N, C-alpha and C positions, 0 to 999 in steps of 0.2 A: 617447504610444506608447513613448518612451524609458524612461519610468517603468515601464511594463509589462514591458519587456525586462529592466530592472535587477532588479525584484522577482522575476520568473520565474527568471532564471538564478541569482540569489542563493539562492532557495528550493530549487532542485533540487540545488545544490552542498551545501547544508546537509543535505538528505535523503540525498545520496550519502555524506556523512561518517558517517551512522548505521551504514553497513556495517562500520565499524571497531570497532563495539561488541562484535563476536565475541571479540576479544582480551581485552577487559575481563571478559567473561562467564567466561573460563577461570579467573579468579582467585576466582570465587564458588563455594562448595560447591553440589553438585548439588541437594540438598534445598531450600536457601535460594533457588536460582535458579528452581526449579519454582514455589515460592510466589509469587515476584515475577512470573514470566511469566503465571501464571494470572490475576493481577489486571490485568496489562497487557493481556491478551487481552480481558478484560471491559471495561476502560476504552476500548480500541481499538474494540470493537464498538459501544459507545455513541457514541463520537466519529464513527465512519464513518456510522452511521445518522443521527446528529444533523446532520452536515454535509450528507448527501444530502437530508434532509427539511426542514431549517431554513434552509439556505443555497442549495444548488445548484438544487433543484426550484423553490422560489419565485422565484429570479432568472430561470430560463429561462422560467417561465410568464409572468412580468412582461414578458419580452422577446418571446415568441412566442405567448402564449396557451396554453390547454391543449387541444390537438387531438390527432388521431391521430398526427401527426408526432412530437410530444413523447413520447407513449407508446412509439412505435416506437424512438426514440433510447434511451430507458431500457432497453427490452427488448433492444436491440442490445448495450448494455453488459453486461447479465446474460449474454447468449449469448457475447459475446467472452471474458469471464472464465471461463466454463464451458469453452470450447474451450482457453483458455490453460492451465487446470489439467489438461486431458487431455494437452496437450503435455508438461507437466512430469512427469506420471506415465506417460509413454509407454513407457519402457524399464525393465527390471529386470535385475539382474545377480546370479547365484548363485555366482560364483567366489569362492574364499577371499580374504579381504582381506589384502594384503601391501603393504609399502612400495613395491615396484617396480611394482605394478599399479594404474592409475587406472581405476575402474569406470565403465562407460557411464552409470550413473544419475547420477554426479557431473557428467559432461559435459552430460547432458540438463538437469540442474538449472541449470547455467550458461546454457544456451540459453533455458530457460524464464524464468529470472531476468532475463536481458537484455531479453527481450520485455516482461516485466512492468515493468521499470524504464523502458523506452522509453514505455510507456503512462502510467506515473506522471508522466513529464515532460510528456506531452501534456495530461494532466488538470490538472496544476498551472498550466501556461501558459494553458490555456483558462479556468480560474477567474479568473486575473488579467485576462484579456481582458474578462471581465464587469465586475469592479471589484476594487480592491485588497483590501478587507475579505474578500470571498469567496475570493480567492486565499490570504490569510493563514489563514483557517479551514480551507481544503482542505489547505494545507501542514501545519498542525498535525495534522490527521486522518491524513495520509499518514505523517508522522514517527512518530506513536504506533503506527501499524500496522506500520511497518517495523522497529521495535526487536525484537519477538519473531521476526519473519520473518527478519531478518538473522542473528540468533543461530542460528536453525534452519538457515539456508542454510550458515552457517559450519560447523556440526556435520555437515551432509551432506557437505561437501567433505572434511572431515577423515576421516569414515567411508569416503568413497570412495577414499581413498588419497593425497590431497594432504598435503604438509607444512603446518605451521601458517603459515609465512611465505607459501607459495604460495597457500594457501587464502584468507588475508587479502587478498593482492594481487589475486587473481582476483575475489573478492567485491567489492572496491572498484572494480575495473575494470568489472564489469557494472553497478555502481551508477551510474557516471559516464555510462552510456548514457542516463540520464534527461535529461541536458543536451541530447543529440541530439533526444530527444522534444520537449523544450520549444522548441528552435530550429525544428523542423518545424512545430509548432503556431503559433508566432508568425509564421513565414514565410507560413503559410496564412491569417493573420489578416485579410487584405484580402478574402478570399472571403466573400460575403454569407451570413450564417447559420451560419458554421463554428463560432463560439463556442458557439452553442446546441446544435449537433450533438455537439460534444465534451463539453459540460457534461452533456448527457443520458446519454452513454456513461459518463461519470465517476460520475454518480449511480447508474446501473444496476450499475456495477462495485462501488461501495461497498456497495450493498444485497446484492449476491451474496456478497461476501467476508464481511460480517458474518453473513448468514443461513446460508450454506453451509459456511463454514470456522470462524469464531470461536465462534459460539453452540453448535454441536455439540461443539466442543472443551471449552467451558465445562461442558457437561452431563456430561462424564466425571468431574467432581468432585461427589461425592454427599454429603459431610459437610455438615450443616446450617450450622455456623458459617462454614465456608469459602464455602459457597454464598451466604450472606448478604453476605459481604464482596464477592463477585462482583457481587451486585445493587447494592451501594453504588458499586463502581467503574464499573459500567455506567451508572448514573444520573449519576455524576460526569462521565463522558465526554459525556453529552448536555448537562449543565448548562454545561460549558465552551463548547460550541457555541452555547448560548443566550446566554451572557455575551458572546461575540464580536459579537453583534448591536449591542452598545453602541458598537462602533467604526465601525459602518456609517453 
């Protein structure tokens, strides 16, 4: 159990540090950053779906069989992330952007990001509660997904009126909430079946993010050569998840 706590907390801390990548992104030219991000999105989509179907679902089926309960856990994950996105896009602001005014959408982004990171912490800890290799695979999938997301969140905060320093600090602060999510999941670890429930929600969440957010974004790129590179990055994300089976 101590090993599970150690790996879980270490993983969510590493995931939280990804939020600082926004500062690094500022030094990259916009055109080059877009090319990098579109490949990261494709790789992330492959990694998230790979983790869901290659690691999370097989492990929970091995633990609980494949019945109605497992299907409902996965569907609950899809519904939860759908509602979370609704919260994130709840408010819009049409006031002119000034340095003195922080727009409501930036504050809502912080709220939604905090909830999202809390759930990430739950997911990572739940994966380690199954076994260490599954936790490592899930952590990698989350990290890859967080890179483009954190760059986007940093941009939203800047666009919303925050200074670079405050945007970076707030983004990092919300990222640390993942630690709270991990602690909550690990504290509930003694409840029978909780790992299976949280793992099902994680799988559903990963399927939703890849299918609803990442793949539609990839379709915005129509050039054949760039689309082929997307396919390569997508398959590579899946292959990484397959390769991680070797450590199980």
